[in-house]
N, C-alpha and C positions, 0 to 999 in steps of 0.2 A: 381524510384522504380518499380519493376515488379508488376503488378496487381495480387493479390491473392484473389480468391473469397471465400466466406464463405463455399460454398459447397465443395471446394477442401480440406478443413481441417476437415470437420465434421466426416469423416470416420476414422480419425487418433486418436491417444492417445491425449486427451485433458488435458492440465495442470489444476490441481484442484485449485491451489493457485498461483496467479500472483501478484507480487509486482511492483510498478511503482514509480520511482523518477521523479516527475513532474518538470523537469529542463528546463530553457531557457525562462521563461516568461518575465523576465526583458529585456533580450537581444532582444527578439522578438519585444517588444514594442520600444526599443531604435532605432532599425534599421528602424522603421517606423515613427520615430519622435514623438512618443507618450510617455506618462508618464509610468513608470514601472508598476504602479498600473493597467493600462489597459491590460497589459500582464497577470497579475494575474486573472483579470476578464475573459479574453478570455480562460485562462487555466481551469477555473472552468467549462466553457461550454464544453471544450474538455473532461473533466472528465465525464460529463454527457453522452456524446456520447459513450465513451469507456466502461463505466459501462453497458450501454444498450446493446451494441454489445457483450460484454463478457457474459452477462446473456443469450442472445439468443443462444450462443454457448454451454452453459451448464457449464461454469466456476463456481466453487463453491465459490471462494473468491478473492477479490482484496484488497491488502493493498496499499494505496496511501500515499506517503510522502507529507503531506500537510504543516507541520511547524515543523522545527527541534529545538532542544534545543539551537542550535547556531544562529537561526534566530532572537533571541531577540537582537542581536548585530546590526541589520539593523536599518536604520533611523526610528525614532518614528512614523512618518507619515505613513511609509510603514507597520510597525507592526500593527498599528491601523487599516489600511485598510484591512490587511489580517484577523484580528480578526473579523472585521465587515463583510467581505466577507464570512467567515465561517458561521456567524450568518444568513446572508441572504440566503446562499446556503441551510442550513438546514431548513430554514423556507419555502422558495419558492419551494423546491424540495420534501417536505414531501408527498404531494398527489401522485406525480409520483413514489416516492420510494415505497409507499404502493401499488400503482396500479401494479407495476412490481415485487412486493413481495421482494424488496431489504431490507435486514436487516442491520442496521447501528451499528457498534461498534467502539470503539476508542482504540488506543494504545498511551500511553504517560501520562505524569503527568498533568491532567486537572485542578488540584487544583491551578495552577499558572495562569490560564486563567482569563480574566475579568469575574466577576461573572455572568453577563448577558449571555455571550457566554457559560460559563460552564453549566449554567442551561438549555440553549437551547440544548446543546449537550446531557445532561442527559435526557431531555424530548424526544428528537428524538430517543435515544436508546430505551426508554420505548415504544414509539409509534410504533416502527418497530419490537419490540421483537418477535412478533408472526409470522412474515413473514418467508416464507419457501424457498425463492429464493437465489440469490447471496448475500453473505455477503460483504458489503463495509466497510472495516476497515480503518479508517482515522487515520494516525499517526500524532498526534498533540502534540507539545512540547515533541517530541520524540527524543531519541538518542539511538543507539544500545549499547554503553558502559554503559549509565545510566540504560538501561533495565537490563543488566547483573548484574550490581552492586545491583540493587533493588532486583533481584532474590536471590543473595547471601545473602543479608541482611535478607530477609524474611525466607530463609532456616535456617540461623543462629538463628534467633528468635525461629523458630519452634523447632530446636534442643535444645535450652536452656530451652524450655518449655516441653521437653521430648516427643514431638509429633512425632519426627523422630530421628533415630540414624545416625551417620556418615556412617555406612555401607549401609544404605538404599539409600544414595544419588547416583543416576546414571543419565544417560541422560534423561530417561523417567520422573523421578521425577523432575529434573531441569526444564524441559519444562513445567511442571505444574505451575511453578512460573513466566512464561513469559506472556506478554500481549496476545500472540497469542495461548494460550494453547487450545482454543476450535476450532482452524482453522486447515485445512489440512496442511501437510508439504509443505513448499515453493518449487515450481517447477521452476518458471521462474521469473527473474527480467528484466524489461524493463527500459532502461535509455535513454531518448532523450537528446538533447542539446550538444552532441559532447564530453563531458567529459567521461573518461573511469575509473571511480572509483565508490565505493559504498557509500561513504560519510556518514559513521557511521549509516548505515541503516540495520536493521535486521541482525546484525553480527552473532548471533548464528544460526538463521534460514537459512542463506545463505550458510551453509556448503556444500551442494551438489546441490544448485540451478543452473540452466543454466542462463547465462546472455546474453541479446540481446541489442546492442547499435545502436543508430541512431544519425546522426548529426542534424536531424531536431529538431527544438525547440518544446517544449510541445504544445504550442497553434496550431502548424501546424500538430500535430499528428491526424491521421484519423483512422477509423476502418480498413483500409487497412494495416496500420502499425501493428495493433494488429494481423491481419490475417497473415502477413508476419512473425512476431515474433513467432507465434504458428506454422506456417509452418516449420520454421527453427528448432524450438524445437522438432518437430515430427521427424526430420531427424538426430538428434544427438543421439549418443550412450551413454546412461547414465549408467556408470559402477559402480558408488558408491564405487570406490576403488577396485572392482573385475576385473576379466578378461573380455574381450570382448565376449559377448554372441551372438552378432548379432541381438539382439532384443532391441527395445525401451521399457524402463520401465516406 
C-alpha cells in the first residue's frame, strides 16, 4: 500500500462520519496458529489506534460494527469472550476516552446483552456524555434490517397515538427513529477482510456513502489505511444522483 501521510489529506474534504466493519479478526488469528479470540483482542487494539487517528483528523463520528444480531450464532465461548472484551474495553479505555474528549454511544438492542455488560455500556455513555470530540458509536447486537423494522414499529405507535400523521412521514422524520439520529450523515464505509458486501450494516444510512475495501484483516489495519481511505474518498465525485459538477461534496 502506498504511504499516505496525515498532512496530505488535511487540506481536503474530511468525511464527517465513517463506518467500519471490523472484519477478519478470526482469520488473522487462525493464520498465525492462535485462537480466534486473540484476533478479537488485537482488533480492539486496532480500534483504539484508528479512533485516535480519526480524532486527530477532525472526523466527527465513527460507527464501528462490534457485534451483529447474527453473531449470537457463533460458539458460546466466542460470544462470551466478545461480551467480556467489550466490558474490558469500556473499563480500561474510559480515562483515555475522556482525555481525548471521545463521546461513546451505542446502536443496537442492548437489552439482550448480559446485565453486567449492559450496565457498563450505560455507565460509559453517561461518563462521556459531556465530551466534545469524536463520537464513537459502537454497533452492538445491531442489524440494519432490525433497525429499520424498529423505526417502522415506533413510527406506527406514534401514529396510533396521534403524535404524527402518515402525511408527515418523510425521510427526515424516518431518520429521527434510527439509532444514528444525532450523527452526521454517513460519508464513508471502510471494510477490511477481503469481503465485498455490507453485511446488514447501516442499510438506510449507506444510501450515498462511499465504500472503501481492503483485503487486509482488521487487526492489520493501521492509520495509513485510514489515510488511504480518506485520500481515495477525497478524489471521488459524489453526485448523489445528480450530474457531475466537478466538485467533491
